[in-house]
C-alpha positions as CSV (number, residue, x, y, z in Angstrom):
1,M,0.0,0.1,0.0
2,A,2.8,2.4,0.8
3,A,4.1,2.1,-2.7
4,S,0.5,3.3,-3.9
5,F,0.7,6.2,-2.0
6,L,4.0,7.3,-3.1
7,L,3.4,6.8,-6.7
8,Q,0.5,8.9,-6.0
9,G,2.6,11.7,-4.5
10,V,5.0,11.7,-7.5
11,T,2.0,11.9,-9.9
12,F,0.1,14.6,-7.9
13,A,3.6,16.8,-7.6
14,L,4.7,16.7,-11.3
15,L,1.3,18.2,-12.2
16,V,1.3,20.7,-9.8
17,T,4.4,22.1,-10.1
18,C,4.3,22.3,-13.7
19,I,1.3,24.6,-14.1
20,P,3.1,27.3,-15.3
21,E,4.3,25.2,-18.1
22,L,1.0,24.3,-18.9
23,Q,-0.5,27.7,-18.9
24,D,2.1,28.4,-21.7
25,R,1.7,25.3,-23.6
26,Y,-2.1,25.6,-23.9
27,G,-2.1,29.4,-23.6
28,L,-4.3,29.3,-20.5
29,S,-5.0,32.7,-19.3
30,D,-4.7,33.5,-15.5
31,S,-8.2,34.6,-15.1
32,L,-9.1,31.0,-16.3
33,L,-6.7,29.0,-14.6
34,P,-8.7,29.1,-11.3
35,L,-11.7,27.6,-13.0
36,F,-9.4,24.9,-14.6
37,L,-8.3,24.2,-10.9
38,A,-11.5,24.3,-9.2
39,A,-12.8,21.7,-11.7
40,V,-10.3,18.8,-10.5
41,P,-11.6,18.6,-6.8
42,V,-15.3,19.1,-8.1
43,L,-14.7,16.2,-10.3
44,A,-12.5,14.4,-7.5
45,G,-15.7,14.3,-5.4
46,V,-17.8,12.7,-8.0
47,G,-15.2,10.2,-8.5
48,S,-14.9,9.5,-5.1
49,I,-18.8,8.9,-4.8
50,A,-19.1,6.9,-7.9
51,S,-16.0,4.3,-6.3
52,E,-17.7,3.8,-3.3
53,R,-20.5,2.0,-5.8
54,L,-17.8,0.4,-7.6
55,V,-16.3,-0.9,-4.5
56,R,-19.4,-2.5,-3.4
57,R,-19.8,-4.2,-6.6
58,T,-16.1,-5.3,-6.8
59,S,-13.4,-4.5,-4.2
60,A,-11.3,-1.4,-3.2
61,R,-8.3,-3.3,-4.6
62,A,-9.8,-4.2,-8.0
63,V,-10.5,-0.7,-8.4
64,L,-7.2,0.9,-7.5
65,R,-5.5,-1.6,-9.7
66,V,-7.5,-0.1,-12.6
67,V,-7.8,3.6,-12.0
68,Q,-4.3,4.2,-10.7
69,P,-2.8,3.2,-14.0
70,A,-5.2,5.3,-15.4
71,V,-4.4,8.3,-13.7
72,C,-0.9,7.9,-15.1
73,A,-2.2,7.9,-18.7
74,T,-4.2,11.5,-17.8
75,L,-0.9,13.0,-16.7
76,A,0.7,12.0,-19.9
77,A,-2.4,13.4,-21.9
78,A,-2.1,16.8,-20.5
79,G,1.4,17.4,-21.8
80,L,0.6,15.9,-25.4
81,G,-2.1,18.2,-26.6
82,D,-2.1,22.0,-27.6
83,E,-5.8,23.2,-27.4
84,L,-7.6,24.4,-24.4
85,W,-10.2,21.6,-24.9
86,Q,-7.7,19.0,-24.9
87,L,-6.1,20.2,-21.6
88,A,-9.8,20.5,-20.1
89,L,-10.5,17.0,-21.1
90,A,-7.3,15.4,-19.6
91,L,-7.6,17.5,-16.2
92,G,-11.5,16.6,-16.1
93,A,-10.0,12.9,-16.6
94,F,-7.6,13.5,-14.1
95,G,-10.0,14.8,-11.4
96,L,-12.7,12.0,-11.8
97,L,-9.9,9.1,-11.3
98,V,-7.8,10.6,-8.7
99,G,-11.2,10.9,-6.7
100,A,-11.9,7.4,-7.1
101,L,-8.0,6.9,-6.6
102,D,-8.0,8.6,-3.2
103,A,-11.4,6.8,-2.3
104,S,-9.9,3.3,-3.2
105,M,-6.8,3.8,-1.6
106,N,-7.9,4.9,2.0
107,M,-10.4,2.5,2.0
108,L,-7.8,-0.3,1.8
109,G,-5.4,1.6,4.2
110,V,-8.3,2.1,6.9
111,G,-9.1,-1.5,6.3
112,L,-5.5,-2.8,7.0
113,Q,-5.5,-0.1,10.0
114,H,-8.8,-1.6,11.0
115,R,-7.4,-5.0,10.9
116,Y,-4.2,-4.0,12.7
117,G,-6.2,-2.3,15.4
118,R,-2.9,0.7,15.6
119,S,-2.2,3.5,13.4
120,V,-0.6,2.8,10.1
121,M,-2.1,5.7,7.9
122,L,0.4,8.2,8.9
123,G,3.0,6.0,7.5
124,F,0.9,6.0,4.2
125,H,0.9,9.5,4.3
126,A,4.5,10.0,4.9
127,A,5.1,7.9,1.5
128,F,2.9,10.5,-0.2
129,S,4.9,13.2,0.8
130,L,8.2,11.2,-0.4
131,G,6.4,10.9,-3.5
132,G,5.7,14.6,-3.6
133,I,9.5,15.3,-3.0
134,V,10.4,12.9,-5.8
135,G,8.0,14.4,-8.1
136,A,8.8,18.0,-7.5
137,A,12.4,17.1,-7.9
138,A,11.8,15.4,-11.3
139,A,9.9,18.6,-12.6
140,G,12.7,20.5,-11.4
141,L,15.2,18.7,-13.0
142,G,13.2,18.4,-16.3
143,A,12.6,22.3,-16.2
144,H,16.6,22.9,-15.9
145,V,17.7,20.3,-18.8
146,G,14.7,21.6,-20.9
147,L,12.2,18.8,-21.3
148,G,9.0,19.7,-22.4
149,L,5.8,18.3,-20.9
150,P,5.2,15.5,-23.7
151,V,8.6,14.1,-22.7
152,L,8.4,14.8,-19.0
153,F,4.8,13.6,-18.4
154,G,4.9,10.8,-21.2
155,T,8.2,9.4,-19.5
156,A,6.6,9.9,-16.0
157,G,3.4,8.2,-17.1
158,G,5.5,5.3,-19.1
159,V,7.4,4.5,-15.9
160,I,4.5,5.2,-12.6
161,A,2.0,2.8,-14.7
162,P,3.8,-0.3,-14.7
163,L,5.1,0.4,-11.3
164,A,1.5,0.7,-10.2
165,L,0.2,-2.5,-11.7
166,L,3.1,-4.2,-10.1
167,A,2.0,-2.7,-6.7
168,G,-1.6,-3.8,-7.5
169,T,-0.4,-7.6,-7.2
170,R,0.6,-6.9,-3.9
171,F,-2.5,-5.2,-2.6
172,A,-4.3,-6.6,0.8
173,G,-7.1,-8.8,-0.3
174,P,-9.9,-10.8,1.8
175,A,-7.4,-13.1,3.1
176,E,-5.4,-10.3,4.7
177,L,-8.1,-8.1,5.8
178,G,-10.8,-10.5,6.6
179,D,-13.9,-8.5,7.6
180,A,-12.0,-5.2,8.2
181,V,-13.6,-2.9,5.2
182,R,-16.9,-4.4,5.8
183,E,-16.7,-3.2,9.4
184,A,-15.1,0.2,8.8
185,A,-18.0,0.6,5.9
186,A,-20.4,-0.2,8.4
187,A,-19.1,1.9,11.1
188,A,-18.7,4.8,8.6
189,A,-22.5,4.4,7.7
190,R,-23.4,4.9,11.2
191,S,-25.5,8.2,11.7
192,I,-23.2,10.6,14.1
193,P,-24.4,14.1,14.6
194,W,-22.4,16.9,12.7
195,R,-22.4,19.8,15.5
196,P,-19.8,18.2,17.5
197,L,-17.7,17.9,14.1
198,L,-18.0,21.6,12.7
199,P,-15.1,23.0,14.5
200,L,-12.9,20.3,13.3
201,C,-14.4,20.5,10.0
202,L,-13.5,24.5,9.5
203,V,-9.9,23.4,10.7
204,M,-9.7,20.9,8.1
205,A,-10.9,23.2,5.2
206,F,-8.8,26.1,6.2
207,A,-5.8,23.8,6.3
208,Y,-6.5,22.4,2.9
209,I,-7.0,25.9,1.7
210,A,-3.5,26.5,2.7
211,D,-2.4,23.2,0.9
212,A,-4.2,24.1,-2.2
213,S,-2.6,27.7,-2.3
214,V,1.0,26.1,-2.3
215,S,0.1,23.0,-4.5
216,N,-1.3,25.0,-7.2
217,Y,0.3,28.6,-6.8
218,S,3.6,28.4,-5.1
219,V,5.5,27.7,-8.4
220,K,3.7,30.4,-10.2
221,Y,4.1,33.1,-7.6
222,L,8.1,32.7,-7.7
223,T,8.0,32.8,-11.4
224,D,5.6,35.4,-12.4
225,G,5.9,37.3,-8.9
226,L,9.5,36.9,-8.2
227,G,11.0,36.6,-11.4
228,S,12.5,33.2,-10.8
229,P,13.5,30.6,-13.3
230,E,11.4,27.5,-13.3
231,D,13.6,25.1,-12.0
232,V,14.5,27.0,-9.3
233,A,10.7,27.9,-8.5
234,K,10.0,24.3,-8.2
235,L,12.1,24.2,-5.1
236,S,9.2,26.0,-3.7
237,Y,6.8,22.6,-3.6
238,L,10.1,20.4,-2.9
239,G,10.7,22.5,0.4
240,Y,7.2,22.3,1.3
241,M,7.1,18.8,0.9
242,V,10.2,17.7,2.6
243,A,9.1,19.7,5.7
244,M,6.1,18.0,5.6
245,L,7.6,14.4,5.6
246,L,9.8,15.8,8.6
247,G,7.2,17.0,10.6
248,R,5.3,13.7,9.9
249,A,8.0,11.9,11.1
250,L,8.6,14.0,14.3
251,G,4.7,14.7,14.8
252,D,3.6,11.9,16.9
253,R,6.5,12.3,19.3
254,A,5.7,16.2,19.6
255,V,1.9,15.1,20.5
256,Q,3.0,12.5,22.8
257,R,5.1,15.0,24.7
258,W,3.4,18.3,24.6
259,G,0.1,17.4,23.8
260,A,-2.2,18.2,20.6
261,V,-3.2,21.6,21.5
262,P,0.1,23.1,21.9
263,V,1.0,21.4,18.7
264,V,-1.8,22.5,16.8
265,R,-1.4,26.0,17.8
266,S,2.2,26.2,17.1
267,G,1.4,24.6,13.6
268,A,-0.9,27.2,13.0
269,A,1.5,29.8,13.6
270,L,4.2,28.5,11.6
271,S,1.8,28.1,8.8
272,A,0.8,31.9,9.0
273,L,4.5,32.8,9.2
274,G,5.4,30.9,6.3
275,F,2.6,32.6,4.2
276,A,3.8,36.1,5.5
277,L,7.5,35.4,4.7
278,A,6.4,34.0,1.3
279,A,4.3,37.3,0.8
280,A,7.0,39.5,1.7
281,A,9.8,37.5,0.0
282,P,12.4,39.9,-1.9
283,A,13.7,36.9,-3.9
284,A,13.0,33.5,-4.7
285,W,15.2,32.0,-2.0
286,A,13.1,33.9,0.7
287,G,10.1,32.7,-0.9
288,I,11.0,29.1,-1.0
289,A,12.1,29.5,2.9
290,G,8.5,30.7,3.6
291,F,7.0,27.8,1.9
292,T,9.0,25.2,3.9
293,V,8.1,26.6,7.1
294,L,4.6,26.6,6.0
295,G,4.7,22.8,5.1
296,L,6.3,22.3,8.8
297,G,3.5,24.0,10.3
298,I,0.3,22.7,8.3
299,C,1.8,18.8,8.6
300,A,0.9,19.1,12.3
301,I,-2.5,19.9,11.9
302,I,-4.3,17.8,9.7
303,P,-3.7,14.3,11.2
304,Q,-4.7,15.9,14.7
305,V,-8.3,16.7,13.2
306,F,-8.7,12.9,12.4
307,A,-7.5,12.3,15.7
308,A,-9.9,14.6,17.4
309,G,-12.7,13.3,15.7
310,G,-12.1,9.9,16.8
311,R,-11.9,11.0,20.2
312,L,-15.2,12.6,20.1
313,F,-16.9,9.3,18.7
314,P,-14.7,6.6,20.2
315,A,-17.2,3.7,18.6
316,D,-17.6,5.3,15.5
317,S,-14.2,6.7,14.6
318,D,-14.4,5.7,10.9
319,A,-17.5,7.5,10.5
320,A,-16.0,10.6,12.0
321,V,-13.1,10.3,9.5
322,A,-15.2,9.8,6.7
323,R,-17.0,12.7,7.7
324,L,-14.2,15.1,8.2
325,N,-12.4,13.9,5.2
326,L,-15.2,15.7,2.9
327,F,-13.7,18.9,3.9
328,N,-10.5,18.1,2.1
329,Y,-12.1,18.6,-1.0
330,V,-14.0,21.6,0.2
331,G,-10.7,23.3,1.1
332,F,-9.2,22.5,-2.5
333,L,-12.5,23.7,-3.8
334,V,-12.1,27.1,-2.2
335,G,-8.4,27.6,-2.1
336,S,-7.4,27.3,-5.9
337,P,-10.5,29.9,-7.0
338,L,-9.6,32.3,-3.6
339,V,-6.0,32.8,-4.1
340,G,-6.2,32.7,-8.0
341,A,-9.2,35.6,-8.1
342,L,-7.2,37.7,-5.7
343,A,-3.9,37.5,-7.6
344,D,-5.8,38.2,-10.7
345,A,-7.4,41.3,-9.0
346,S,-4.1,42.4,-7.3
347,S,-1.2,40.4,-6.8
348,Y,0.0,36.9,-5.6
349,R,1.8,38.8,-2.7
350,W,-1.7,40.0,-1.3
351,A,-3.3,36.7,-2.3
352,L,-1.3,34.9,0.0
353,L,-2.6,36.9,2.9
354,A,-6.1,35.2,2.6
355,P,-4.8,31.7,3.4
356,M,-2.8,33.1,5.9
357,L,-5.8,34.7,7.5
358,L,-8.0,31.5,7.4
359,V,-4.8,29.6,9.0
360,L,-4.9,32.1,12.1
361,A,-8.3,31.2,12.5
362,V,-7.3,27.7,13.8
363,L,-5.9,29.4,16.8
364,P,-9.3,30.0,18.7
365,L,-10.4,26.4,17.5
366,A,-7.4,24.5,19.0
367,D,-9.3,23.9,22.4
368,R,-11.3,21.3,20.7
369,F,-8.3,19.2,20.1
370,A,-7.8,18.6,23.8
371,P,-8.6,15.4,25.5
372,A,-10.7,17.5,28.0
373,A,-12.9,19.1,25.2
374,T,-14.3,15.5,24.3
375,A,-14.9,14.2,28.0
376,S,-18.8,14.3,27.3
377,S,-18.6,12.1,24.5
378,P,-19.5,8.2,24.6
379,A,-17.0,6.3,26.5
380,P,-15.2,4.1,24.3
381,T,-17.0,1.1,23.6
382,G,-15.7,0.1,20.1
383,P,-11.9,-0.7,18.4
384,P,-9.2,1.5,19.4
385,V,-9.5,5.1,18.1
386,R,-7.5,5.1,14.9
387,D,-6.0,8.2,13.1
388,A,-6.2,8.7,9.4
389,V,-5.3,11.1,6.8
390,R,-6.0,11.2,3.1
391,G,-3.9,9.8,0.4
392,T,-3.4,13.2,-1.4
393,P,-3.1,16.9,0.5
C-alpha cells in the first residue's frame, strides 16, 4: 500500500509543479486558471462517490488496480495536447480518476488499520509526501535540462503506470483484511451528529485551503511574482513537501510530549508565518524558505483533526473520519479559486494573505483538540481510535 501512496505523490507533484508550463503550452490565461483548477476537486468528489458504488460491486483493491495506472495516462495526455479543450478533457479525467484513487486507496489503508488495530495511515501519508518530493525534484530537473511536457509527463506516465500495476499485485485482499473493510464501512455508515464535528471541519477546510494555495500557486508565484527561473521555482513545492515529511516523522512524538493543543497552535502559527514570509519575500530564496516553514506547520494540523474526531466518537471513529475527509475537497475547491481570483485582481503577494488569515483562524479553535474537550462524548466501546489522513494533500 505504501508504494501506491508514494506513486500518487509523484504523479500529483509533477502536475501541480508544472502549472506554469501548462499555461504556456495551452495559452491558459490567469483568469481562466482558477476555473480549471477548481474543476479538478469537484470532479474528484464525483469520482470518490462513484468509486464507493464500484467498490460495493467489486472491491477497493480491484478499483485501485485500474484507476492508478489510468491516472498516469491522464498525466501523459495533459502534456501531449496543444488546444484548451484537450487540457480540459485531460484535467477532467484526472480529477475523476484521482477521486476514485483517493477513495479506494484510503479504503484499503483504513481497512489495514482496522485489521491491525493501530495507526498505520500516518506512514502511508508520509509515503505520499516522499513521492511529492520525488515528483517535484523530477519536475525541477526536467525544467533545468529543458525537457518539454510531452517528454516529462510521457516518461513519468510510462514509468509510474507499470510500477502501479506491479504494486497492485500486492494489495491486501480478503485473506489479509478479513472483515475489516466491511466493518469500517459499516461504522462509516452509522449516523453521528454533525454539530460536534463542525469546528474540526472548519480546521480541516482551512488547512486544505492553505495546502491548495501552495500546491497550485507556489511555483507560479515564484516565476511570475519574483521572476524566478522555472527550475528554481519548483524548489518551493519541494521544500514544502520535505518539511511535511519531516513534520510527519516527528509529529507523533511532539503530540505525546506536549499534547495536541500546543502542537496544533504552533502549527497554525508556523503556517501563518510561512505565508507571511512568502508574501514578503524579496527574492526566490526567501519565498522557498517561507513555503518550507509553511509545510512544517500545516503537517501538524491535519492528522490531529482526524485524531480529535476519533476521540469525539470512539465507537464510530471511521464515521467521523469519513465526515471530516469531505472537507479535504471543500478546502481544495475554495483554495484554488480564492487565491487565483485575488492574484488576478491584485497580486500573488496580497493573495497569499487570504489563506494566512484563514490559518490564523485555527488558533481559537485549537481547544477543540484537547482530550478534556471530548470528555462528554460516549465512553469508548468499540475498537481503538485510529487516526487516518488522506492519500492526497
